[in-house]
N, CA, C and O atoms as a GROMACS GRO file, in nm:
protein
  316
    1UNK      N    1   0.085  -0.118   0.000
    1UNK     CA    2   0.000   0.000   0.000
    1UNK      C    3   0.089   0.124   0.000
    1UNK      O    4   0.193   0.128   0.066
    2UNK      N    5   0.048   0.225  -0.075
    2UNK     CA    6   0.122   0.350  -0.080
    2UNK      C    7   0.110   0.424   0.053
    2UNK      O    8   0.018   0.401   0.131
    3UNK      N    9   0.206   0.513   0.076
    3UNK     CA   10   0.202   0.595   0.196
    3UNK      C   11   0.088   0.696   0.183
    3UNK      O   12   0.074   0.761   0.080
    4UNK      N   13   0.008   0.708   0.288
    4UNK     CA   14  -0.104   0.802   0.288
    4UNK      C   15  -0.052   0.939   0.330
    4UNK      O   16   0.011   0.951   0.435
    5UNK      N   17  -0.076   1.043   0.250
    5UNK     CA   18  -0.026   1.176   0.287
    5UNK      C   19  -0.099   1.232   0.409
    5UNK      O   20  -0.215   1.199   0.434
    6UNK      N   21  -0.029   1.316   0.484
    6UNK     CA   22  -0.085   1.373   0.606
    6UNK      C   23  -0.209   1.459   0.579
    6UNK      O   24  -0.293   1.475   0.668
    7UNK      N   25  -0.221   1.512   0.460
    7UNK     CA   26  -0.339   1.593   0.425
    7UNK      C   27  -0.467   1.508   0.428
    7UNK      O   28  -0.577   1.561   0.436
    8UNK      N   29  -0.451   1.376   0.423
    8UNK     CA   30  -0.564   1.283   0.426
    8UNK      C   31  -0.595   1.234   0.567
    8UNK      O   32  -0.660   1.130   0.583
    9UNK      N   33  -0.550   1.304   0.669
    9UNK     CA   34  -0.575   1.261   0.806
    9UNK      C   35  -0.673   1.355   0.875
    9UNK      O   36  -0.691   1.470   0.835
   10UNK      N   37  -0.736   1.303   0.979
   10UNK     CA   38  -0.825   1.385   1.060
   10UNK      C   39  -0.818   1.335   1.203
   10UNK      O   40  -0.831   1.215   1.227
   11UNK      N   41  -0.798   1.426   1.300
   11UNK     CA   42  -0.787   1.383   1.440
   11UNK      C   43  -0.921   1.341   1.500
   11UNK      O   44  -1.027   1.391   1.463
   12UNK      N   45  -0.911   1.249   1.593
   12UNK     CA   46  -1.030   1.206   1.667
   12UNK      C   47  -0.991   1.187   1.812
   12UNK      O   48  -0.872   1.188   1.846
   13UNK      N   49  -1.088   1.169   1.896
   13UNK     CA   50  -1.062   1.146   2.038
   13UNK      C   51  -1.158   1.039   2.089
   13UNK      O   52  -1.277   1.040   2.056
   14UNK      N   53  -1.105   0.948   2.167
   14UNK     CA   54  -1.187   0.843   2.227
   14UNK      C   55  -1.203   0.873   2.375
   14UNK      O   56  -1.104   0.891   2.447
   15UNK      N   57  -1.327   0.880   2.420
   15UNK     CA   58  -1.359   0.901   2.561
   15UNK      C   59  -1.449   0.787   2.605
   15UNK      O   60  -1.565   0.778   2.564
   16UNK      N   61  -1.394   0.701   2.688
   16UNK     CA   62  -1.458   0.578   2.732
   16UNK      C   63  -1.490   0.495   2.606
   16UNK      O   64  -1.398   0.445   2.543
   17UNK      N   65  -1.616   0.479   2.569
   17UNK     CA   66  -1.650   0.403   2.448
   17UNK      C   67  -1.703   0.492   2.336
   17UNK      O   68  -1.751   0.442   2.234
   18UNK      N   69  -1.693   0.624   2.354
   18UNK     CA   70  -1.741   0.718   2.253
   18UNK      C   71  -1.625   0.773   2.173
   18UNK      O   72  -1.517   0.798   2.227
   19UNK      N   73  -1.647   0.791   2.043
   19UNK     CA   74  -1.545   0.846   1.955
   19UNK      C   75  -1.596   0.980   1.903
   19UNK      O   76  -1.701   0.988   1.839
   20UNK      N   77  -1.520   1.085   1.932
   20UNK     CA   78  -1.555   1.222   1.896
   20UNK      C   79  -1.461   1.275   1.789
   20UNK      O   80  -1.344   1.236   1.781
   21UNK      N   81  -1.513   1.364   1.708
   21UNK     CA   82  -1.431   1.443   1.617
   21UNK      C   83  -1.452   1.587   1.659
   21UNK      O   84  -1.566   1.634   1.670
   22UNK      N   85  -1.341   1.658   1.683
   22UNK     CA   86  -1.351   1.795   1.734
   22UNK      C   87  -1.427   1.886   1.638
   22UNK      O   88  -1.513   1.963   1.681
   23UNK      N   89  -1.395   1.877   1.509
   23UNK     CA   90  -1.463   1.957   1.408
   23UNK      C   91  -1.482   1.872   1.284
   23UNK      O   92  -1.388   1.809   1.236
   24UNK      N   93  -1.602   1.869   1.232
   24UNK     CA   94  -1.629   1.791   1.111
   24UNK      C   95  -1.553   1.851   0.993
   24UNK      O   96  -1.560   1.972   0.972
   25UNK      N   97  -1.480   1.770   0.915
   25UNK     CA   98  -1.407   1.824   0.801
   25UNK      C   99  -1.497   1.866   0.686
   25UNK      O  100  -1.451   1.934   0.593
   26UNK      N  101  -1.622   1.828   0.689
   26UNK     CA  102  -1.714   1.858   0.579
   26UNK      C  103  -1.803   1.979   0.605
   26UNK      O  104  -1.822   2.063   0.517
   27UNK      N  105  -1.859   1.988   0.727
   27UNK     CA  106  -1.955   2.096   0.754
   27UNK      C  107  -1.912   2.188   0.869
   27UNK      O  108  -1.984   2.282   0.902
   28UNK      N  109  -1.797   2.162   0.930
   28UNK     CA  110  -1.740   2.243   1.039
   28UNK      C  111  -1.820   2.239   1.169
   28UNK      O  112  -1.800   2.323   1.256
   29UNK      N  113  -1.910   2.143   1.183
   29UNK     CA  114  -1.980   2.123   1.311
   29UNK      C  115  -1.876   2.086   1.417
   29UNK      O  116  -1.782   2.012   1.388
   30UNK      N  117  -1.894   2.136   1.538
   30UNK     CA  118  -1.797   2.111   1.645
   30UNK      C  119  -1.846   2.002   1.739
   30UNK      O  120  -1.966   1.983   1.757
   31UNK      N  121  -1.750   1.932   1.800
   31UNK     CA  122  -1.775   1.826   1.899
   31UNK      C  123  -1.878   1.725   1.848
   31UNK      O  124  -1.986   1.709   1.906
   32UNK      N  125  -1.842   1.657   1.741
   32UNK     CA  126  -1.931   1.560   1.679
   32UNK      C  127  -1.911   1.423   1.744
   32UNK      O  128  -1.801   1.367   1.742
   33UNK      N  129  -2.017   1.371   1.801
   33UNK     CA  130  -2.016   1.236   1.855
   33UNK      C  131  -2.050   1.142   1.740
   33UNK      O  132  -2.161   1.146   1.687
   34UNK      N  133  -1.955   1.057   1.701
   34UNK     CA  134  -1.978   0.967   1.588
   34UNK      C  135  -2.055   0.844   1.635
   34UNK      O  136  -2.069   0.819   1.755
   35UNK      N  137  -2.103   0.768   1.539
   35UNK     CA  138  -2.172   0.642   1.566
   35UNK      C  139  -2.073   0.525   1.560
   35UNK      O  140  -2.115   0.409   1.564
   36UNK      N  141  -1.944   0.554   1.550
   36UNK     CA  142  -1.843   0.449   1.537
   36UNK      C  143  -1.834   0.367   1.666
   36UNK      O  144  -1.830   0.421   1.776
   37UNK      N  145  -1.831   0.237   1.649
   37UNK     CA  146  -1.817   0.145   1.762
   37UNK      C  147  -1.668   0.120   1.789
   37UNK      O  148  -1.585   0.136   1.700
   38UNK      N  149  -1.636   0.082   1.911
   38UNK     CA  150  -1.496   0.056   1.945
   38UNK      C  151  -1.441  -0.061   1.863
   38UNK      O  152  -1.322  -0.063   1.833
   39UNK      N  153  -1.524  -0.156   1.826
   39UNK     CA  154  -1.476  -0.268   1.744
   39UNK      C  155  -1.439  -0.220   1.603
   39UNK      O  156  -1.345  -0.271   1.543
   40UNK      N  157  -1.513  -0.119   1.550
   40UNK     CA  158  -1.479  -0.062   1.420
   40UNK      C  159  -1.347   0.015   1.427
   40UNK      O  160  -1.266   0.009   1.334
   41UNK      N  161  -1.325   0.086   1.537
   41UNK     CA  162  -1.198   0.156   1.555
   41UNK      C  163  -1.084   0.055   1.563
   41UNK      O  164  -0.978   0.077   1.505
   42UNK      N  165  -1.105  -0.054   1.634
   42UNK     CA  166  -1.001  -0.158   1.644
   42UNK      C  167  -0.970  -0.217   1.507
   42UNK      O  168  -0.854  -0.242   1.476
   43UNK      N  169  -1.072  -0.238   1.426
   43UNK     CA  170  -1.050  -0.291   1.290
   43UNK      C  171  -0.972  -0.190   1.205
   43UNK      O  172  -0.885  -0.229   1.128
   44UNK      N  173  -1.004  -0.062   1.219
   44UNK     CA  174  -0.930   0.041   1.144
   44UNK      C  175  -0.784   0.044   1.186
   44UNK      O  176  -0.695   0.063   1.103
   45UNK      N  177  -0.759   0.025   1.315
   45UNK     CA  178  -0.621   0.021   1.364
   45UNK      C  179  -0.545  -0.100   1.311
   45UNK      O  180  -0.422  -0.098   1.303
   46UNK      N  181  -0.618  -0.206   1.276
   46UNK     CA  182  -0.557  -0.326   1.217
   46UNK      C  183  -0.536  -0.311   1.067
   46UNK      O  184  -0.476  -0.398   1.004
   47UNK      N  185  -0.585  -0.200   1.009
   47UNK     CA  186  -0.565  -0.175   0.867
   47UNK      C  187  -0.682  -0.212   0.779
   47UNK      O  188  -0.669  -0.213   0.657
   48UNK      N  189  -0.797  -0.243   0.838
   48UNK     CA  190  -0.917  -0.271   0.760
   48UNK      C  191  -0.989  -0.142   0.726
   48UNK      O  192  -0.994  -0.050   0.808
   49UNK      N  193  -1.045  -0.135   0.607
   49UNK     CA  194  -1.120  -0.017   0.565
   49UNK      C  195  -1.251  -0.009   0.642
   49UNK      O  196  -1.323  -0.109   0.655
   50UNK      N  197  -1.281   0.110   0.695
   50UNK     CA  198  -1.404   0.133   0.772
   50UNK      C  199  -1.472   0.257   0.716
   50UNK      O  200  -1.407   0.359   0.691
   51UNK      N  201  -1.601   0.249   0.696
   51UNK     CA  202  -1.680   0.363   0.648
   51UNK      C  203  -1.744   0.430   0.769
   51UNK      O  204  -1.808   0.364   0.852
   52UNK      N  205  -1.727   0.562   0.778
   52UNK     CA  206  -1.788   0.639   0.886
   52UNK      C  207  -1.879   0.744   0.823
   52UNK      O  208  -1.834   0.830   0.747
   53UNK      N  209  -2.008   0.735   0.854
   53UNK     CA  210  -2.105   0.837   0.808
   53UNK      C  211  -2.113   0.941   0.918
   53UNK      O  212  -2.148   0.911   1.032
   54UNK      N  213  -2.080   1.065   0.884
   54UNK     CA  214  -2.082   1.172   0.982
   54UNK      C  215  -2.228   1.204   1.018
   54UNK      O  216  -2.307   1.234   0.929
   55UNK      N  217  -2.263   1.200   1.146
   55UNK     CA  218  -2.403   1.221   1.185
   55UNK      C  219  -2.451   1.365   1.166
   55UNK      O  220  -2.571   1.390   1.160
   56UNK      N  221  -2.359   1.459   1.156
   56UNK     CA  222  -2.397   1.600   1.143
   56UNK      C  223  -2.439   1.637   1.002
   56UNK      O  224  -2.527   1.721   0.984
   57UNK      N  225  -2.377   1.576   0.901
   57UNK     CA  226  -2.404   1.617   0.763
   57UNK      C  227  -2.422   1.500   0.667
   57UNK      O  228  -2.445   1.520   0.548
   58UNK      N  229  -2.412   1.377   0.717
   58UNK     CA  230  -2.428   1.254   0.639
   58UNK      C  231  -2.322   1.234   0.531
   58UNK      O  232  -2.342   1.155   0.439
   59UNK      N  233  -2.209   1.303   0.542
   59UNK     CA  234  -2.098   1.279   0.450
   59UNK      C  235  -2.030   1.148   0.487
   59UNK      O  236  -2.032   1.106   0.603
   60UNK      N  237  -1.972   1.082   0.388
   60UNK     CA  238  -1.907   0.954   0.409
   60UNK      C  239  -1.755   0.971   0.415
   60UNK      O  240  -1.694   1.026   0.324
   61UNK      N  241  -1.695   0.923   0.524
   61UNK     CA  242  -1.550   0.923   0.540
   61UNK      C  243  -1.503   0.778   0.531
   61UNK      O  244  -1.547   0.693   0.609
   62UNK      N  245  -1.414   0.750   0.435
   62UNK     CA  246  -1.360   0.616   0.420
   62UNK      C  247  -1.225   0.614   0.492
   62UNK      O  248  -1.129   0.676   0.448
   63UNK      N  249  -1.220   0.541   0.602
   63UNK     CA  250  -1.100   0.532   0.685
   63UNK      C  251  -1.020   0.411   0.640
   63UNK      O  252  -1.068   0.298   0.648
   64UNK      N  253  -0.898   0.434   0.592
   64UNK     CA  254  -0.813   0.325   0.547
   64UNK      C  255  -0.732   0.266   0.662
   64UNK      O  256  -0.706   0.146   0.666
   65UNK      N  257  -0.693   0.352   0.755
   65UNK     CA  258  -0.616   0.311   0.872
   65UNK      C  259  -0.648   0.408   0.985
   65UNK      O  260  -0.705   0.515   0.962
   66UNK      N  261  -0.612   0.369   1.106
   66UNK     CA  262  -0.625   0.459   1.221
   66UNK      C  263  -0.508   0.432   1.314
   66UNK      O  264  -0.455   0.320   1.322
   67UNK      N  265  -0.468   0.536   1.385
   67UNK     CA  266  -0.372   0.519   1.494
   67UNK      C  267  -0.440   0.575   1.619
   67UNK      O  268  -0.562   0.592   1.620
   68UNK      N  269  -0.365   0.604   1.722
   68UNK     CA  270  -0.426   0.650   1.846
   68UNK      C  271  -0.475   0.794   1.839
   68UNK      O  272  -0.547   0.839   1.929
   69UNK      N  273  -0.439   0.867   1.735
   69UNK     CA  274  -0.475   1.008   1.725
   69UNK      C  275  -0.549   1.047   1.597
   69UNK      O  276  -0.629   1.141   1.599
   70UNK      N  277  -0.525   0.976   1.487
   70UNK     CA  278  -0.575   1.019   1.356
   70UNK      C  279  -0.643   0.906   1.281
   70UNK      O  280  -0.608   0.789   1.294
   71UNK      N  281  -0.744   0.946   1.202
   71UNK     CA  282  -0.798   0.861   1.097
   71UNK      C  283  -0.720   0.894   0.971
   71UNK      O  284  -0.698   1.011   0.940
   72UNK      N  285  -0.678   0.792   0.898
   72UNK     CA  286  -0.607   0.808   0.771
   72UNK      C  287  -0.706   0.767   0.662
   72UNK      O  288  -0.746   0.651   0.655
   73UNK      N  289  -0.744   0.863   0.577
   73UNK     CA  290  -0.854   0.843   0.483
   73UNK      C  291  -0.806   0.836   0.338
   73UNK      O  292  -0.687   0.851   0.310
   74UNK      N  293  -0.902   0.814   0.248
   74UNK     CA  294  -0.870   0.804   0.106
   74UNK      C  295  -0.886   0.936   0.032
   74UNK      O  296  -0.874   0.940  -0.091
   75UNK      N  297  -0.913   1.044   0.104
   75UNK     CA  298  -0.933   1.175   0.040
   75UNK      C  299  -0.871   1.286   0.124
   75UNK      O  300  -0.862   1.274   0.246
   76UNK      N  301  -0.829   1.394   0.061
   76UNK     CA  302  -0.776   1.508   0.136
   76UNK      C  303  -0.885   1.572   0.221
   76UNK      O  304  -0.994   1.603   0.171
   77UNK      N  305  -0.856   1.592   0.349
   77UNK     CA  306  -0.952   1.654   0.440
   77UNK      C  307  -0.904   1.789   0.492
   77UNK      O  308  -0.984   1.870   0.541
   78UNK      N  309  -0.777   1.814   0.480
   78UNK     CA  310  -0.721   1.940   0.531
   78UNK      C  311  -0.713   2.041   0.417
   78UNK      O  312  -0.690   2.006   0.302
   79UNK      N  313  -0.732   2.168   0.452
   79UNK     CA  314  -0.729   2.275   0.352
   79UNK      C  315  -0.594   2.341   0.348
   79UNK      O  316  -0.574   2.433   0.269
   0.00000   0.00000   0.00000
């Protein structure tokens, strides 16, 4: 697999079993509580592709990988 550029990353935060995104990359909504399950996050950390539908605007984020701080996606999210 090719190296994913940093422009294709987006930070997230896990609090207990909830996964938050500070600001939605699509609609700029703040403190978005995602519907992502901890098992889906674990699969993303293992390198499996995970689809996340943002609850604020229904945009689709395709997560190719995840680490403890960032989702690594298939599209540029940073401006």
